[in-house]
All heavy atoms as TSV, in Angstrom:
chain	resi	resn	atom	element	x	y	z
A	1	MET	N	N	0.766	-1.188	0.024
A	1	MET	CA	C	-0.015	-0.012	-0.003
A	1	MET	C	C	0.842	1.248	0.033
A	1	MET	O	O	0.279	2.348	-0.063
A	1	MET	CB	C	-0.969	0.033	1.183
A	1	MET	CG	C	-2.056	-1.068	1.144
A	1	MET	SD	S	-3.053	-0.901	-0.344
A	1	MET	CE	C	-4.235	0.295	0.225
A	2	LYS	N	N	2.164	1.169	0.073
A	2	LYS	CA	C	3.006	2.288	0.012
A	2	LYS	C	C	3.032	2.975	-1.325
A	2	LYS	O	O	3.378	4.215	-1.397
A	2	LYS	CB	C	4.460	1.918	0.396
A	2	LYS	CG	C	4.645	1.563	1.812
A	2	LYS	CD	C	6.035	1.277	2.224
A	2	LYS	CE	C	6.164	0.847	3.617
A	2	LYS	NZ	N	7.590	0.676	4.021
A	3	CYS	N	N	2.685	2.270	-2.373
A	3	CYS	CA	C	2.620	2.846	-3.684
A	3	CYS	C	C	1.502	3.881	-3.859
A	3	CYS	O	O	1.560	4.687	-4.730
A	3	CYS	CB	C	2.694	1.865	-4.794
A	3	CYS	SG	S	1.083	0.860	-4.802
A	4	ILE	N	N	0.503	3.779	-3.020
A	4	ILE	CA	C	-0.664	4.692	-3.037
A	4	ILE	C	C	-0.468	5.785	-1.997
A	4	ILE	O	O	-0.517	5.398	-0.802
A	4	ILE	CB	C	-1.958	3.977	-2.883
A	4	ILE	CG1	C	-2.180	2.895	-3.920
A	4	ILE	CG2	C	-3.180	5.008	-2.862
A	4	ILE	CD1	C	-3.419	2.041	-3.748
A	5	SER	N	N	-0.072	6.998	-2.431
A	5	SER	CA	C	0.079	7.991	-1.401
A	5	SER	C	C	-1.189	8.425	-0.838
A	5	SER	O	O	-2.291	8.184	-1.289
A	5	SER	CB	C	0.784	9.114	-2.006
A	5	SER	OG	O	0.077	9.762	-3.026
A	6	LYS	N	N	-1.145	9.294	0.207
A	6	LYS	CA	C	-2.429	9.695	0.944
A	6	LYS	C	C	-3.223	10.628	0.000
A	6	LYS	O	O	-4.437	10.479	0.072
A	6	LYS	CB	C	-2.021	10.409	2.244
A	6	LYS	CG	C	-1.554	9.504	3.349
A	6	LYS	CD	C	-1.385	10.309	4.627
A	6	LYS	CE	C	-1.012	9.276	5.760
A	6	LYS	NZ	N	-1.065	9.981	7.049
A	7	LYS	N	N	-2.627	11.403	-0.780
A	7	LYS	CA	C	-3.388	12.296	-1.656
A	7	LYS	C	C	-4.057	11.549	-2.808
A	7	LYS	O	O	-4.950	12.101	-3.416
A	7	LYS	CB	C	-2.553	13.466	-2.167
A	7	LYS	CG	C	-1.458	13.004	-3.020
A	7	LYS	CD	C	-0.678	14.351	-3.449
A	7	LYS	CE	C	0.612	13.920	-4.193
A	7	LYS	NZ	N	1.355	15.136	-4.616
A	8	ASN	N	N	-3.630	10.313	-3.097
A	8	ASN	CA	C	-4.266	9.542	-4.174
A	8	ASN	C	C	-5.355	8.615	-3.656
A	8	ASN	O	O	-6.049	8.019	-4.444
A	8	ASN	CB	C	-3.143	8.698	-4.853
A	8	ASN	CG	C	-2.329	9.610	-5.834
A	8	ASN	OD1	O	-2.751	10.667	-6.170
A	8	ASN	ND2	N	-1.174	9.096	-6.051
A	9	LYS	N	N	-5.553	8.485	-2.340
A	9	LYS	CA	C	-6.491	7.610	-1.864
A	9	LYS	C	C	-7.928	8.062	-2.083
A	9	LYS	O	O	-8.831	7.254	-2.317
A	9	LYS	CB	C	-6.265	7.332	-0.336
A	9	LYS	CG	C	-5.043	6.395	-0.100
A	9	LYS	CD	C	-4.941	6.092	1.356
A	9	LYS	CE	C	-3.772	5.182	1.636
A	9	LYS	NZ	N	-3.508	4.928	3.020
A	10	LYS	N	N	-8.189	9.380	-1.969
A	10	LYS	CA	C	-9.483	9.912	-2.001
A	10	LYS	C	C	-10.095	9.749	-3.420
A	10	LYS	O	O	-11.217	9.290	-3.503
A	10	LYS	CB	C	-9.507	11.367	-1.631
A	10	LYS	CG	C	-10.887	11.919	-1.441
A	10	LYS	CD	C	-10.954	13.318	-0.846
A	10	LYS	CE	C	-12.347	13.720	-0.555
A	10	LYS	NZ	N	-12.428	15.031	0.014
A	11	PRO	N	N	-9.440	10.083	-4.488
A	11	PRO	CA	C	-9.979	9.873	-5.828
A	11	PRO	C	C	-10.216	8.378	-6.115
A	11	PRO	O	O	-11.124	7.998	-6.790
A	11	PRO	CB	C	-8.916	10.447	-6.781
A	11	PRO	CG	C	-8.092	11.381	-5.938
A	11	PRO	CD	C	-8.183	10.887	-4.551
A	12	LEU	N	N	-9.314	7.513	-5.567
A	12	LEU	CA	C	-9.472	6.100	-5.823
A	12	LEU	C	C	-10.718	5.585	-5.082
A	12	LEU	O	O	-11.442	4.794	-5.628
A	12	LEU	CB	C	-8.211	5.328	-5.335
A	12	LEU	CG	C	-8.168	3.776	-5.479
A	12	LEU	CD1	C	-8.278	3.474	-6.929
A	12	LEU	CD2	C	-7.007	3.248	-4.784
A	13	LEU	N	N	-10.957	6.058	-3.863
A	13	LEU	CA	C	-12.111	5.650	-3.132
A	13	LEU	C	C	-13.396	6.154	-3.786
A	13	LEU	O	O	-14.424	5.430	-3.944
A	13	LEU	CB	C	-11.989	6.217	-1.705
A	13	LEU	CG	C	-13.253	5.892	-0.798
A	13	LEU	CD1	C	-13.272	4.388	-0.533
A	13	LEU	CD2	C	-13.093	6.631	0.593
A	14	ILE	N	N	-13.472	7.402	-4.298
A	14	ILE	CA	C	-14.583	7.896	-5.058
A	14	ILE	C	C	-14.771	7.041	-6.324
A	14	ILE	O	O	-15.915	6.823	-6.621
A	14	ILE	CB	C	-14.374	9.389	-5.375
A	14	ILE	CG1	C	-14.421	10.164	-4.106
A	14	ILE	CG2	C	-15.405	9.925	-6.416
A	14	ILE	CD1	C	-13.977	11.600	-4.189
A	15	LEU	N	N	-13.788	6.680	-7.047
A	15	LEU	CA	C	-13.875	5.872	-8.231
A	15	LEU	C	C	-14.541	4.485	-7.887
A	15	LEU	O	O	-15.394	4.015	-8.580
A	15	LEU	CB	C	-12.571	5.682	-8.972
A	15	LEU	CG	C	-12.513	4.856	-10.118
A	15	LEU	CD1	C	-13.387	5.504	-11.210
A	15	LEU	CD2	C	-11.156	4.538	-10.589
A	16	ILE	N	N	-14.046	3.862	-6.799
A	16	ILE	CA	C	-14.584	2.636	-6.435
A	16	ILE	C	C	-16.042	2.673	-5.989
A	16	ILE	O	O	-16.834	1.891	-6.479
A	16	ILE	CB	C	-13.742	1.955	-5.296
A	16	ILE	CG1	C	-12.361	1.621	-5.821
A	16	ILE	CG2	C	-14.446	0.759	-4.643
A	16	ILE	CD1	C	-11.401	1.186	-4.691
A	17	ILE	N	N	-16.451	3.706	-5.276
A	17	ILE	CA	C	-17.794	3.912	-4.893
A	17	ILE	C	C	-18.718	4.119	-6.125
A	17	ILE	O	O	-19.796	3.608	-6.210
A	17	ILE	CB	C	-17.953	5.064	-3.882
A	17	ILE	CG1	C	-17.323	4.587	-2.584
A	17	ILE	CG2	C	-19.344	5.494	-3.655
A	17	ILE	CD1	C	-17.240	5.689	-1.524
A	18	PHE	N	N	-18.136	4.878	-7.112
A	18	PHE	CA	C	-18.955	5.185	-8.287
A	18	PHE	C	C	-19.179	3.893	-9.047
A	18	PHE	O	O	-20.269	3.667	-9.605
A	18	PHE	CB	C	-18.177	6.278	-9.145
A	18	PHE	CG	C	-18.864	6.541	-10.475
A	18	PHE	CD1	C	-20.000	7.219	-10.482
A	18	PHE	CD2	C	-18.371	6.099	-11.630
A	18	PHE	CE1	C	-20.635	7.551	-11.731
A	18	PHE	CE2	C	-18.944	6.353	-12.868
A	18	PHE	CZ	C	-20.086	7.030	-12.922
A	19	ILE	N	N	-18.087	3.071	-9.172
A	19	ILE	CA	C	-18.237	1.851	-9.939
A	19	ILE	C	C	-19.285	0.936	-9.289
A	19	ILE	O	O	-20.090	0.303	-9.970
A	19	ILE	CB	C	-16.907	1.160	-10.049
A	19	ILE	CG1	C	-15.958	1.986	-11.037
A	19	ILE	CG2	C	-16.973	-0.349	-10.596
A	19	ILE	CD1	C	-14.560	1.503	-11.039
A	20	ILE	N	N	-19.328	0.797	-7.936
A	20	ILE	CA	C	-20.232	-0.060	-7.270
A	20	ILE	C	C	-21.599	0.447	-7.418
A	20	ILE	O	O	-22.600	-0.320	-7.676
A	20	ILE	CB	C	-19.850	-0.194	-5.817
A	20	ILE	CG1	C	-18.512	-0.945	-5.617
A	20	ILE	CG2	C	-20.904	-0.773	-4.968
A	20	ILE	CD1	C	-17.988	-1.045	-4.303
A	21	PHE	N	N	-21.795	1.813	-7.388
A	21	PHE	CA	C	-23.089	2.439	-7.542
A	21	PHE	C	C	-23.632	2.173	-8.981
A	21	PHE	O	O	-24.849	1.788	-9.122
A	21	PHE	CB	C	-23.023	3.934	-7.310
A	21	PHE	CG	C	-24.266	4.619	-7.499
A	21	PHE	CD1	C	-25.265	4.547	-6.513
A	21	PHE	CD2	C	-24.508	5.471	-8.591
A	21	PHE	CE1	C	-26.521	5.172	-6.738
A	21	PHE	CE2	C	-25.686	6.152	-8.808
A	21	PHE	CZ	C	-26.653	6.014	-7.840
A	22	MET	N	N	-22.812	2.238	-9.979
A	22	MET	CA	C	-23.217	2.050	-11.333
A	22	MET	C	C	-23.530	0.572	-11.548
A	22	MET	O	O	-24.487	0.188	-12.255
A	22	MET	CB	C	-22.136	2.457	-12.364
A	22	MET	CG	C	-22.036	3.960	-12.444
A	22	MET	SD	S	-23.519	4.820	-12.856
A	22	MET	CE	C	-23.846	4.168	-14.480
A	23	ALA	N	N	-22.802	-0.298	-10.958
A	23	ALA	CA	C	-23.033	-1.802	-11.097
A	23	ALA	C	C	-24.379	-2.081	-10.494
A	23	ALA	O	O	-25.169	-2.874	-11.033
A	23	ALA	CB	C	-21.931	-2.630	-10.358
A	24	GLY	N	N	-24.687	-1.415	-9.349
A	24	GLY	CA	C	-26.065	-1.700	-8.735
A	24	GLY	C	C	-27.245	-1.228	-9.640
A	24	GLY	O	O	-28.212	-1.867	-9.780
A	25	LEU	N	N	-26.999	-0.014	-10.184
A	25	LEU	CA	C	-28.060	0.562	-11.019
A	25	LEU	C	C	-28.247	-0.411	-12.319
A	25	LEU	O	O	-29.351	-0.674	-12.724
A	25	LEU	CB	C	-27.718	1.958	-11.453
A	25	LEU	CG	C	-27.933	3.036	-10.486
A	25	LEU	CD1	C	-27.509	4.340	-11.009
A	25	LEU	CD2	C	-29.320	3.033	-9.989
A	26	LEU	N	N	-27.144	-0.768	-12.923
A	26	LEU	CA	C	-27.215	-1.668	-14.021
A	26	LEU	C	C	-27.850	-3.011	-13.742
A	26	LEU	O	O	-28.639	-3.631	-14.515
A	26	LEU	CB	C	-25.867	-1.793	-14.740
A	26	LEU	CG	C	-25.329	-0.630	-15.408
A	26	LEU	CD1	C	-23.941	-0.815	-15.811
A	26	LEU	CD2	C	-26.158	-0.242	-16.573
A	27	ASP	N	N	-27.559	-3.550	-12.472
A	27	ASP	CA	C	-28.175	-4.801	-12.136
A	27	ASP	C	C	-29.715	-4.733	-12.032
A	27	ASP	O	O	-30.430	-5.599	-12.473
A	27	ASP	CB	C	-27.556	-5.209	-10.778
A	27	ASP	CG	C	-28.136	-6.572	-10.278
A	27	ASP	OD1	O	-27.647	-7.582	-10.766
A	27	ASP	OD2	O	-29.028	-6.558	-9.385
A	28	ILE	N	N	-30.124	-3.551	-11.469
A	28	ILE	CA	C	-31.549	-3.330	-11.369
A	28	ILE	C	C	-32.241	-3.149	-12.774
A	28	ILE	O	O	-33.309	-3.707	-13.037
A	28	ILE	CB	C	-31.893	-2.151	-10.452
A	28	ILE	CG1	C	-31.447	-2.522	-8.961
A	28	ILE	CG2	C	-33.376	-1.817	-10.475
A	28	ILE	CD1	C	-31.522	-1.330	-8.032
A	29	LYS	N	N	-31.553	-2.330	-13.567
A	29	LYS	CA	C	-32.069	-2.093	-14.874
A	29	LYS	C	C	-32.221	-3.357	-15.781
A	29	LYS	O	O	-33.227	-3.564	-16.425
A	29	LYS	CB	C	-31.168	-1.076	-15.618
A	29	LYS	CG	C	-31.729	-0.684	-16.989
A	29	LYS	CD	C	-30.899	0.405	-17.607
A	29	LYS	CE	C	-31.205	0.585	-19.053
A	29	LYS	NZ	N	-32.314	1.490	-19.255
A	30	TYR	N	N	-31.244	-4.229	-15.703
A	30	TYR	CA	C	-31.221	-5.398	-16.570
A	30	TYR	C	C	-31.568	-6.687	-15.789
A	30	TYR	O	O	-31.512	-7.779	-16.250
A	30	TYR	CB	C	-29.807	-5.610	-17.239
A	30	TYR	CG	C	-29.583	-4.474	-18.154
A	30	TYR	CD1	C	-28.564	-3.521	-17.882
A	30	TYR	CD2	C	-30.261	-4.389	-19.416
A	30	TYR	CE1	C	-28.302	-2.454	-18.787
A	30	TYR	CE2	C	-30.029	-3.304	-20.224
A	30	TYR	CZ	C	-29.057	-2.401	-19.988
A	30	TYR	OH	O	-28.765	-1.433	-20.788
A	31	GLN	N	N	-32.180	-6.449	-14.615
A	31	GLN	CA	C	-32.764	-7.528	-13.786
A	31	GLN	C	C	-31.744	-8.657	-13.493
A	31	GLN	O	O	-31.983	-9.789	-13.777
A	31	GLN	CB	C	-33.998	-8.038	-14.417
A	31	GLN	CG	C	-35.082	-6.902	-14.515
A	31	GLN	CD	C	-36.410	-7.323	-15.159
A	31	GLN	OE1	O	-36.464	-8.559	-15.512
A	31	GLN	NE2	N	-37.359	-6.516	-15.233
A	32	GLY	N	N	-30.677	-8.242	-12.903
A	32	GLY	CA	C	-29.559	-9.223	-12.671
A	32	GLY	C	C	-29.831	-10.017	-11.334
A	32	GLY	O	O	-30.937	-10.194	-10.852
A	33	LEU	N	N	-28.785	-10.519	-10.900
A	33	LEU	CA	C	-28.852	-11.483	-9.620
A	33	LEU	C	C	-29.399	-10.743	-8.438
A	33	LEU	O	O	-30.216	-11.313	-7.738
A	33	LEU	CB	C	-27.384	-12.046	-9.422
A	33	LEU	CG	C	-27.389	-13.097	-8.291
A	33	LEU	CD1	C	-28.192	-14.300	-8.672
A	33	LEU	CD2	C	-25.895	-13.473	-8.060
A	34	PHE	N	N	-28.899	-9.542	-8.170
A	34	PHE	CA	C	-29.410	-8.801	-7.009
A	34	PHE	C	C	-30.904	-8.533	-7.127
A	34	PHE	O	O	-31.656	-8.685	-6.128
A	34	PHE	CB	C	-28.523	-7.567	-6.771
A	34	PHE	CG	C	-29.140	-6.553	-5.710
A	34	PHE	CD1	C	-29.017	-6.968	-4.357
A	34	PHE	CD2	C	-29.765	-5.479	-6.035
A	34	PHE	CE1	C	-29.443	-6.151	-3.394
A	34	PHE	CE2	C	-30.332	-4.636	-5.043
A	34	PHE	CZ	C	-30.168	-5.006	-3.775
A	35	PHE	N	N	-31.281	-8.103	-8.302
A	35	PHE	CA	C	-32.661	-7.711	-8.540
A	35	PHE	C	C	-33.567	-9.007	-8.360
A	35	PHE	O	O	-34.655	-8.879	-7.727
A	35	PHE	CB	C	-32.811	-7.264	-9.984
A	35	PHE	CG	C	-34.266	-6.950	-10.374
A	35	PHE	CD1	C	-34.764	-5.683	-9.985
A	35	PHE	CD2	C	-34.986	-7.812	-11.027
A	35	PHE	CE1	C	-36.059	-5.387	-10.392
A	35	PHE	CE2	C	-36.293	-7.493	-11.370
A	35	PHE	CZ	C	-36.825	-6.301	-11.016
A	36	GLN	N	N	-33.137	-10.151	-8.782
A	36	GLN	CA	C	-33.919	-11.387	-8.708
A	36	GLN	C	C	-33.993	-11.860	-7.223
A	36	GLN	O	O	-34.963	-12.544	-6.903
A	36	GLN	CB	C	-33.328	-12.451	-9.553
A	36	GLN	CG	C	-33.466	-12.165	-11.035
A	36	GLN	CD	C	-32.838	-13.173	-11.862
A	36	GLN	OE1	O	-32.318	-14.145	-11.386
A	36	GLN	NE2	N	-32.781	-12.966	-13.161
A	37	SER	N	N	-33.103	-11.429	-6.409
A	37	SER	CA	C	-33.221	-11.852	-4.991
A	37	SER	C	C	-34.124	-10.980	-4.124
A	37	SER	O	O	-34.427	-11.317	-2.987
A	37	SER	CB	C	-31.817	-11.858	-4.311
A	37	SER	OG	O	-31.334	-10.527	-4.285
A	38	LEU	N	N	-34.585	-9.860	-4.716
A	38	LEU	CA	C	-35.558	-9.075	-4.038
A	38	LEU	C	C	-36.956	-9.576	-4.076
A	38	LEU	O	O	-37.286	-10.368	-4.900
A	38	LEU	CB	C	-35.534	-7.635	-4.665
A	38	LEU	CG	C	-34.354	-6.886	-4.625
A	38	LEU	CD1	C	-34.424	-5.601	-5.460
A	38	LEU	CD2	C	-34.037	-6.434	-3.269
A	39	PRO	N	N	-37.798	-9.231	-3.062
A	39	PRO	CA	C	-39.185	-9.722	-3.039
A	39	PRO	C	C	-39.974	-9.180	-4.258
A	39	PRO	O	O	-39.594	-8.110	-4.879
A	39	PRO	CB	C	-39.772	-9.103	-1.795
A	39	PRO	CG	C	-38.680	-8.619	-0.966
A	39	PRO	CD	C	-37.438	-8.452	-1.924
A	40	LYS	N	N	-40.959	-9.808	-4.709
A	40	LYS	CA	C	-41.697	-9.468	-5.951
A	40	LYS	C	C	-42.266	-8.013	-5.903
A	40	LYS	O	O	-42.275	-7.393	-6.920
A	40	LYS	CB	C	-42.921	-10.575	-6.198
A	40	LYS	CG	C	-42.416	-11.883	-6.546
A	40	LYS	CD	C	-41.662	-11.906	-7.837
A	40	LYS	CE	C	-41.237	-13.391	-8.127
A	40	LYS	NZ	N	-40.378	-13.413	-9.367
A	41	SER	N	N	-42.727	-7.667	-4.769
A	41	SER	CA	C	-43.361	-6.310	-4.631
A	41	SER	C	C	-42.242	-5.258	-4.840
A	41	SER	O	O	-42.474	-4.223	-5.596
A	41	SER	CB	C	-43.947	-6.147	-3.236
A	41	SER	OG	O	-43.025	-6.274	-2.226
A	42	MET	N	N	-41.068	-5.440	-4.346
A	42	MET	CA	C	-39.935	-4.494	-4.582
A	42	MET	C	C	-39.543	-4.547	-6.032
A	42	MET	O	O	-39.128	-3.519	-6.668
A	42	MET	CB	C	-38.755	-4.877	-3.672
A	42	MET	CG	C	-37.711	-3.819	-3.695
A	42	MET	SD	S	-38.343	-2.251	-3.136
A	42	MET	CE	C	-37.213	-1.894	-1.850
A	43	GLN	N	N	-39.486	-5.735	-6.638
A	43	GLN	CA	C	-39.162	-5.872	-8.105
A	43	GLN	C	C	-40.141	-5.140	-8.938
A	43	GLN	O	O	-39.708	-4.357	-9.886
A	43	GLN	CB	C	-39.190	-7.364	-8.520
A	43	GLN	CG	C	-38.072	-8.161	-7.951
A	43	GLN	CD	C	-38.121	-9.584	-8.432
A	43	GLN	OE1	O	-38.979	-9.979	-9.171
A	43	GLN	NE2	N	-37.222	-10.415	-7.916
A	44	SER	N	N	-41.394	-5.162	-8.654
A	44	SER	CA	C	-42.407	-4.442	-9.532
A	44	SER	C	C	-42.218	-3.014	-9.283
A	44	SER	O	O	-42.369	-2.243	-10.208
A	44	SER	CB	C	-43.766	-4.942	-9.206
A	44	SER	OG	O	-44.157	-4.626	-7.877
A	45	TYR	N	N	-41.948	-2.448	-8.117
A	45	TYR	CA	C	-41.715	-1.112	-7.812
A	45	TYR	C	C	-40.539	-0.568	-8.600
A	45	TYR	O	O	-40.575	0.466	-9.218
A	45	TYR	CB	C	-41.575	-0.910	-6.307
A	45	TYR	CG	C	-41.334	0.500	-5.958
A	45	TYR	CD1	C	-42.262	1.564	-5.918
A	45	TYR	CD2	C	-40.009	0.945	-5.538
A	45	TYR	CE1	C	-42.000	2.814	-5.525
A	45	TYR	CE2	C	-39.711	2.197	-5.158
A	45	TYR	CZ	C	-40.789	3.202	-5.187
A	45	TYR	OH	O	-40.519	4.425	-4.816
A	46	LEU	N	N	-39.480	-1.325	-8.582
A	46	LEU	CA	C	-38.258	-0.887	-9.285
A	46	LEU	C	C	-38.380	-0.989	-10.732
A	46	LEU	O	O	-37.846	-0.177	-11.533
A	46	LEU	CB	C	-37.019	-1.674	-8.814
A	46	LEU	CG	C	-36.488	-1.459	-7.332
A	46	LEU	CD1	C	-35.487	-2.472	-7.018
A	46	LEU	CD2	C	-36.010	-0.025	-7.229
A	47	THR	N	N	-39.088	-1.922	-11.258
A	47	THR	CA	C	-39.381	-2.057	-12.706
A	47	THR	C	C	-40.160	-0.782	-13.144
A	47	THR	O	O	-39.948	-0.277	-14.226
A	47	THR	CB	C	-40.170	-3.304	-12.974
A	47	THR	OG1	O	-39.448	-4.473	-12.475
A	47	THR	CG2	C	-40.443	-3.437	-14.450
A	48	ASN	N	N	-41.124	-0.296	-12.392
A	48	ASN	CA	C	-41.907	0.828	-12.747
A	48	ASN	C	C	-41.001	2.085	-12.760
A	48	ASN	O	O	-41.172	2.995	-13.619
A	48	ASN	CB	C	-43.049	1.104	-11.819
A	48	ASN	CG	C	-44.071	0.082	-11.963
A	48	ASN	OD1	O	-44.244	-0.543	-13.067
A	48	ASN	ND2	N	-44.930	-0.258	-10.905
A	49	ILE	N	N	-40.054	2.225	-11.900
A	49	ILE	CA	C	-39.169	3.402	-11.855
A	49	ILE	C	C	-38.213	3.358	-13.046
A	49	ILE	O	O	-38.034	4.404	-13.679
A	49	ILE	CB	C	-38.306	3.372	-10.560
A	49	ILE	CG1	C	-39.232	3.662	-9.367
A	49	ILE	CG2	C	-37.199	4.431	-10.553
A	49	ILE	CD1	C	-38.525	3.554	-8.004
A	50	PHE	N	N	-37.655	2.248	-13.389
A	50	PHE	CA	C	-36.719	2.163	-14.518
A	50	PHE	C	C	-37.226	1.922	-15.797
A	50	PHE	O	O	-36.479	1.646	-16.761
A	50	PHE	CB	C	-35.607	1.080	-14.122
A	50	PHE	CG	C	-34.662	1.566	-13.112
A	50	PHE	CD1	C	-34.833	1.233	-11.748
A	50	PHE	CD2	C	-33.502	2.283	-13.403
A	50	PHE	CE1	C	-33.939	1.647	-10.790
A	50	PHE	CE2	C	-32.686	2.726	-12.537
A	50	PHE	CZ	C	-32.869	2.395	-11.160
A	51	LYS	N	N	-38.495	2.046	-16.111
A	51	LYS	CA	C	-39.106	1.914	-17.460
A	51	LYS	C	C	-38.756	3.012	-18.320
A	51	LYS	O	O	-38.517	4.153	-18.069
A	51	LYS	CB	C	-40.630	1.763	-17.397
A	51	LYS	CG	C	-41.025	0.431	-17.098
A	51	LYS	CD	C	-42.540	0.323	-17.243
A	51	LYS	CE	C	-42.942	-1.109	-17.103
A	51	LYS	NZ	N	-44.388	-1.317	-17.184
């Protein structure tokens, strides 16, 4: 971890959070594994939002 200086940690953390957020949105949009594990009522609610 010495190769990542303190001033480079913040942009890296923001990038990782952004990637995880986008992966979650794409999972819901394309009805992936996380989406299928949700209850049917929540699935229908999210489907109406992402139409």
